[in-house]
C-alpha positions in Angstrom: 46.9 121.4 -228.5 44.0 123.5 -228.1 42.6 124.5 -231.7 39.1 126.1 -231.1 37.0 127.4 -228.4 35.0 124.1 -228.5 37.0 121.1 -227.3 36.3 117.3 -227.4 36.4 115.6 -223.8 39.1 113.0 -223.1 39.6 110.7 -220.0 42.7 108.9 -219.0 42.4 105.1 -218.7 44.9 102.1 -218.9 45.1 98.4 -219.3 42.4 98.4 -222.0 39.7 99.9 -219.7 37.0 102.2 -221.3 35.7 105.2 -219.5 32.0 105.1 -218.8 29.7 106.8 -221.5 32.7 107.0 -224.0 31.4 106.5 -227.8 33.1 103.9 -229.9 34.2 105.2 -233.5 35.4 101.9 -235.1 34.8 98.2 -235.1 36.3 94.9 -235.9 34.9 92.4 -238.4 32.4 90.7 -235.8 31.3 94.1 -234.7 33.4 94.3 -231.4 33.7 98.2 -231.0 36.8 100.2 -231.1 37.5 103.6 -229.3 39.5 106.5 -230.4 42.4 107.2 -227.9 45.8 108.9 -228.0 49.2 108.1 -226.4 52.2 109.5 -225.5 55.3 108.0 -227.3 58.6 109.0 -228.9 58.3 112.6 -227.8 54.8 113.2 -229.1 51.3 112.5 -228.8 49.7 110.0 -231.3 46.2 109.0 -232.2 45.4 105.2 -231.5 42.7 103.0 -230.7 41.6 100.6 -227.9 39.3 97.9 -226.8 39.1 96.0 -223.4 40.6 92.8 -225.2 43.7 94.5 -226.2 44.7 95.3 -222.6 46.4 98.5 -223.6 46.2 101.1 -226.5 47.3 100.1 -230.0 49.2 102.5 -231.9 51.1 102.4 -235.2 54.7 103.2 -235.3 57.5 102.4 -238.1 55.6 99.8 -239.7 54.3 98.0 -236.5 51.5 98.3 -234.0 52.8 99.4 -230.5 50.9 98.5 -227.1 50.8 101.6 -224.7 49.5 100.8 -221.2 48.2 104.4 -220.4 46.1 106.6 -222.7 43.4 109.0 -223.1 40.0 108.0 -224.4 37.8 110.3 -226.5 34.3 110.6 -224.9 32.4 112.4 -227.5 30.5 111.2 -230.6 32.6 113.4 -233.1 32.2 114.8 -236.5 33.9 113.1 -239.4 35.0 114.2 -243.0 36.1 112.3 -245.9 39.7 112.9 -247.2 42.4 110.8 -249.3 46.1 111.0 -250.2 47.3 112.6 -247.2 45.0 115.5 -247.3 43.6 117.0 -244.1 40.2 119.2 -244.1 40.9 122.6 -243.0 38.6 121.9 -240.1 40.2 118.8 -239.0 40.8 118.5 -235.1 44.6 118.1 -234.1 44.3 115.5 -231.6 48.0 114.8 -231.4 51.4 115.9 -232.6 54.8 114.6 -233.8 58.0 115.4 -231.5 58.6 118.4 -233.6 55.3 119.8 -232.9 53.7 118.7 -236.6 50.0 118.2 -235.8 48.8 114.7 -236.3 45.0 114.0 -236.8 42.7 111.1 -236.2 41.7 108.8 -239.3 39.6 105.8 -239.7 39.2 103.7 -242.6 38.0 100.0 -243.8 41.5 98.6 -243.6 40.0 95.0 -243.4 37.1 93.2 -244.7 34.0 94.5 -242.5 36.2 96.6 -240.4 36.5 100.2 -239.6 39.9 100.7 -237.8 41.2 103.9 -236.1 44.8 105.6 -236.9 46.4 108.8 -237.7 47.2 111.0 -240.6 49.2 114.1 -241.7 50.0 115.4 -245.0 53.5 114.0 -245.3 52.3 110.4 -244.8 50.5 110.6 -248.3 47.5 108.5 -246.7 46.4 107.4 -243.3 48.6 105.3 -241.1 46.4 102.5 -239.5 47.4 99.6 -237.5 46.0 96.1 -238.4 47.1 92.5 -238.0 50.3 93.7 -236.2 51.3 95.8 -239.0 51.0 99.6 -240.1 48.9 100.0 -243.2 48.7 103.3 -245.6 45.2 103.7 -246.6 44.6 106.0 -249.4 41.0 106.8 -248.7 39.8 107.6 -245.1 37.8 109.8 -242.9 39.1 112.4 -240.6 38.0 113.7 -237.1 36.8 117.3 -237.3 36.7 120.1 -235.0 33.7 119.5 -232.8 32.1 122.8 -233.8 32.0 121.8 -237.5 28.5 121.1 -239.1 28.0 117.3 -240.1 29.2 117.1 -243.6 26.6 116.1 -246.3 27.3 112.4 -246.8 27.6 111.1 -250.3 28.1 107.5 -251.5 31.5 105.9 -250.1 32.0 103.0 -252.3 33.0 99.8 -250.6 32.6 101.0 -247.1 30.6 98.9 -244.6 27.9 100.2 -242.3 28.7 100.7 -238.8 26.9 98.9 -236.1 23.5 100.6 -236.0 21.3 100.6 -233.0 19.3 102.6 -230.4 18.8 101.0 -227.0 16.2 102.7 -224.8 17.2 100.9 -221.7 19.0 103.8 -220.4 18.3 107.5 -220.4 19.8 109.0 -222.7 19.5 106.1 -225.0 22.8 104.2 -226.2 23.2 104.7 -229.9 25.4 103.8 -232.6 25.3 105.2 -236.0 21.9 106.3 -235.2 20.4 109.5 -233.7 16.9 110.4 -232.5 15.8 113.0 -234.7 12.4 113.7 -233.3 9.8 112.1 -230.9 6.0 113.1 -230.2 4.1 111.7 -227.3 7.0 109.5 -226.3 9.1 109.5 -223.3 11.6 107.5 -221.2 10.1 104.9 -218.8 12.9 102.8 -217.2 14.0 100.3 -219.7 12.1 101.3 -222.5 10.6 104.3 -224.6 6.8 104.6 -223.8 4.9 106.0 -227.0 1.2 106.9 -226.6 -1.7 107.1 -229.1 -0.8 108.9 -232.3 2.9 109.2 -231.0 6.2 108.4 -232.9 9.8 108.4 -232.8 12.0 109.3 -235.7 15.6 108.0 -236.1 18.3 108.6 -238.6 21.3 106.4 -239.6 24.1 106.3 -242.0 24.6 104.1 -245.0 27.9 104.7 -246.9 27.2 102.3 -249.8 23.8 100.3 -250.0 25.6 97.9 -252.5 27.7 96.7 -249.7 24.7 96.1 -247.3 23.0 94.2 -250.0 19.9 93.6 -247.8 19.2 95.2 -244.4 17.5 93.4 -241.5 15.5 96.1 -239.3 14.6 94.7 -235.9 12.6 96.0 -233.2 12.2 94.7 -229.5 8.7 96.0 -228.4 5.2 95.3 -227.0 1.9 96.9 -226.6 1.3 97.4 -222.9 -1.5 95.4 -221.2 -5.0 96.8 -220.6 -5.5 95.3 -217.0 -5.9 91.8 -217.7 -6.7 92.4 -221.4 -4.4 92.1 -224.5 -2.6 95.7 -225.3 -3.8 97.7 -228.3 -1.2 99.7 -229.9 -1.0 99.2 -233.7 2.5 99.4 -235.0 3.7 101.3 -238.3 7.2 101.2 -239.3 8.3 103.4 -242.2 11.8 103.7 -243.8 12.4 106.6 -245.9 8.7 107.1 -246.1 7.9 103.4 -247.4 6.2 101.4 -244.9 7.6 98.2 -243.4 4.7 97.4 -241.5 1.2 99.2 -241.2 -0.8 98.9 -238.1 0.8 95.7 -237.0 -0.6 93.9 -234.0 2.2 92.9 -231.9 2.0 89.2 -230.6 1.5 87.9 -227.1 -0.8 90.7 -225.9 1.8 92.7 -224.0 3.2 89.6 -221.8 6.6 89.8 -223.1 8.7 91.9 -225.5 8.6 90.6 -229.2 11.4 90.7 -231.6 9.9 92.0 -234.9 12.3 91.9 -237.8 11.9 93.4 -241.5 13.9 92.7 -244.6 15.0 95.9 -246.5 16.6 95.5 -250.1 19.6 97.5 -251.1 17.5 99.7 -253.4 15.2 101.0 -250.6 18.3 102.5 -248.8 20.2 105.9 -249.9 23.7 106.5 -249.7 23.9 108.8 -246.5 21.2 109.7 -244.1 18.2 107.1 -244.0 15.1 107.9 -241.7 13.4 105.3 -239.7 9.9 106.4 -238.2 8.2 104.1 -235.5 4.5 105.1 -235.0 1.9 104.0 -232.5 -1.8 104.3 -234.0 -4.2 107.2 -233.3 -6.6 104.6 -231.9 -4.1 103.0 -229.4 -5.8 102.2 -226.1 -2.4 101.2 -224.5 1.2 102.2 -224.6 3.7 101.1 -227.2 6.7 100.1 -225.5 10.0 100.3 -227.5 13.0 98.6 -226.1 15.5 98.5 -228.9 16.1 98.9 -232.7 18.9 97.4 -234.6 19.9 97.6 -238.2 22.2 95.0 -239.7 23.6 94.3 -243.1 23.1 90.9 -244.6 26.9 90.0 -244.2 27.1 90.7 -240.5 24.2 89.2 -238.8 23.6 90.6 -235.4 26.4 92.9 -235.3 24.6 95.5 -233.4 23.4 93.4 -230.7 27.0 92.0 -230.3 28.2 95.4 -230.1 25.8 96.3 -227.3 26.8 93.2 -225.4 30.5 94.2 -225.5 29.5 97.5 -224.4 28.0 96.1 -221.4 31.0 93.8 -220.7 33.2 96.9 -221.1 31.3 98.5 -218.1 30.8 95.8 -215.7 30.1 97.9 -212.5 26.6 98.1 -212.0 24.8 100.5 -209.4 21.1 100.2 -208.7 18.6 102.0 -206.8 16.3 99.8 -204.2 14.2 100.1 -201.4 17.2 98.7 -199.3 19.3 101.5 -200.5 21.8 101.9 -203.5 23.3 98.4 -204.4 26.6 97.7 -206.3 27.3 94.6 -208.3 30.8 94.0 -209.9 32.2 90.6 -210.4 35.0 90.5 -212.9 37.2 87.3 -213.4 38.5 88.9 -216.8 36.4 86.3 -218.6 34.4 89.0 -220.7 30.8 87.8 -219.7 27.6 89.3 -218.8 26.2 88.4 -215.3 22.7 86.8 -215.2 22.3 85.9 -211.6 23.8 86.9 -208.3 23.1 85.9 -204.5 25.1 86.8 -201.5 24.6 87.4 -197.6 26.4 90.1 -195.9 27.9 90.7 -192.4 24.3 92.0 -191.1 22.9 88.5 -191.8 20.7 89.9 -194.7 20.5 87.6 -197.8 19.7 88.6 -201.2 19.2 86.8 -204.7 18.7 88.6 -207.7 18.2 87.8 -211.7 18.9 90.6 -214.3 16.5 91.8 -216.9 17.4 92.6 -220.5 20.8 94.2 -220.5 21.0 94.5 -216.7 18.7 97.5 -216.8 16.9 96.1 -213.8 16.8 93.1 -211.7 14.0 91.1 -209.6 14.7 88.8 -206.9 14.3 88.4 -203.0 15.8 89.6 -199.7 15.6 88.4 -196.2 16.5 90.3 -193.1 17.6 88.1 -190.0 14.5 86.5 -188.4 12.2 87.8 -191.0 10.5 86.2 -194.0 11.6 86.7 -197.5 10.4 89.7 -199.5 10.4 90.7 -203.0 13.6 92.7 -203.9 13.6 95.0 -207.2 16.4 97.4 -208.6 16.6 99.9 -211.3 19.9 100.7 -213.0 21.2 104.3 -212.4 24.7 104.0 -213.3 27.2 101.7 -215.1 31.1 102.1 -215.3 34.5 100.5 -216.0 36.0 101.2 -212.3 34.7 100.7 -208.7 36.9 102.4 -206.5 35.7 100.3 -203.5 36.3 97.1 -205.2 38.4 94.3 -203.7 41.1 92.7 -205.7 41.9 89.0 -204.9 44.9 87.0 -206.1 43.2 83.5 -207.0 44.2 80.0 -207.5 42.1 77.0 -209.1 42.2 73.4 -207.8 42.5 70.4 -210.0 44.5 67.4 -210.4 45.3 67.5 -206.7 46.9 70.8 -206.6 46.4 74.5 -206.7 47.2 76.6 -210.0 47.6 80.4 -210.4 44.4 81.9 -211.9 43.5 85.4 -212.9 42.5 88.2 -210.4 39.0 88.7 -209.1 37.5 92.0 -208.5 34.6 92.1 -206.2 32.2 94.8 -205.1 28.7 93.5 -204.3 25.8 94.7 -202.0 24.9 97.6 -200.0 27.7 100.1 -199.1 29.1 99.3 -195.6 27.9 95.7 -195.3 30.7 93.6 -196.5 29.7 90.2 -198.3 30.2 87.0 -196.4 29.3 84.7 -199.2 28.6 85.0 -202.9 27.7 82.9 -205.8 26.8 84.0 -209.5 26.2 82.7 -212.9 26.8 84.5 -216.1 25.4 84.3 -219.6 27.9 81.7 -221.0 26.7 79.1 -218.2 29.9 79.7 -216.0 29.2 80.0 -212.2 30.9 80.2 -209.0 30.4 80.2 -205.2 32.7 81.3 -202.2 32.5 82.2 -198.8 34.7 85.0 -197.1 37.0 85.0 -194.4 40.4 85.8 -192.9 40.9 88.4 -195.6 40.3 85.9 -198.5 37.8 83.3 -199.9 37.1 79.6 -200.6 34.7 78.1 -202.9 34.3 76.4 -206.2 34.2 77.5 -209.9 32.7 75.7 -212.8 33.0 76.7 -216.5 30.3 75.9 -219.0 30.7 72.3 -220.0 33.0 71.3 -217.4 33.2 70.0 -214.0 33.4 72.1 -210.7 37.0 73.0 -209.6 38.4 74.4 -206.3 38.6 78.2 -206.2 40.3 80.3 -203.5 41.8 83.8 -203.2 43.6 86.1 -200.9 
């Protein structure tokens, strides 16, 4: 299916898994991201969609949605062009084919309120065929994935189309972005879990608004601080401009640099433009300390906090965490299939060493303690160096929960915790929903307890 000298990157996955680093191209009404994929079925290769909760790819066929366990996920951001009535732009990318070889193209459209779903199109369809609500829908106006070498089209107003989840998270390098690109930066550099902006420095971001009337009013939110000067409050006057209009001028960020602060600004629809908008974040020329920028989100009025929810779901989709520490690289992966973000983990390993850690924002780092046999506890810090969807070294346990006097089948538990080569002998954890567990290992299995938020403890065992 090669159509040009430049190709998109695809990676095979199955069971709802999303490869590390894959860019989402659609979303549900609650902001949960959807990824473009393609599946082999009925003698052809069909564009489809996937997210972890599906447990498989979802493709449309014969008026229905069909689940396919194995699929290829599009990794790249992609270039999109507008079309309608079955039309396909001349520079569209043929991502699939029918059984007779006729090309199929990836399409996306607002098929349900506040959604952007993914499907397929070819001229004979007369529109884009997109699965939604267990049915195949024909949508007359849609976007088509273009050849990767295509220039980004000039964006015009797209009436009724909602804004995608819009964010830039500087907790990773490069930053995680959605519907937002870093256009320019001056006197600014990545610094662990944030972007550090010096005196007179700035970062300029671009984002797309299909129809300002749908947004009605946007909420621009920054998570930032002015770093402290020795023991004195930080001084990095903050200016924020949207399309050249100031949202804040020389704002003194509260708390003096002790903790990151959430700063929110209301933007009426008339201050947005259809197409590309520019957000510029500046530190004053007279700044004496650094402006630390952690995250930028922009949400429409009807979808409060959809950007942060999207980021959280991306974290859930990549639960395998790898950190660099003074004790060596550490892996943390605990997956009961409950789609929750870990907050705290403690374990002991076969060497007799003990560890206890608490994660920072979006798990970009952790802080805790460790103790070697016969020694006093020491501080223990880790910095995230990678995350993914699969850990080849992970152990899988078939589990049971004990309640009402008996044991009952539960979901599988996947684990990979600690320094490579040092098997865990006991483990406890807590997630962001308040669920917690504690287990001890031996004889090829484990025994312990588990407690869901708001419930009492129950028995928990696996083999």
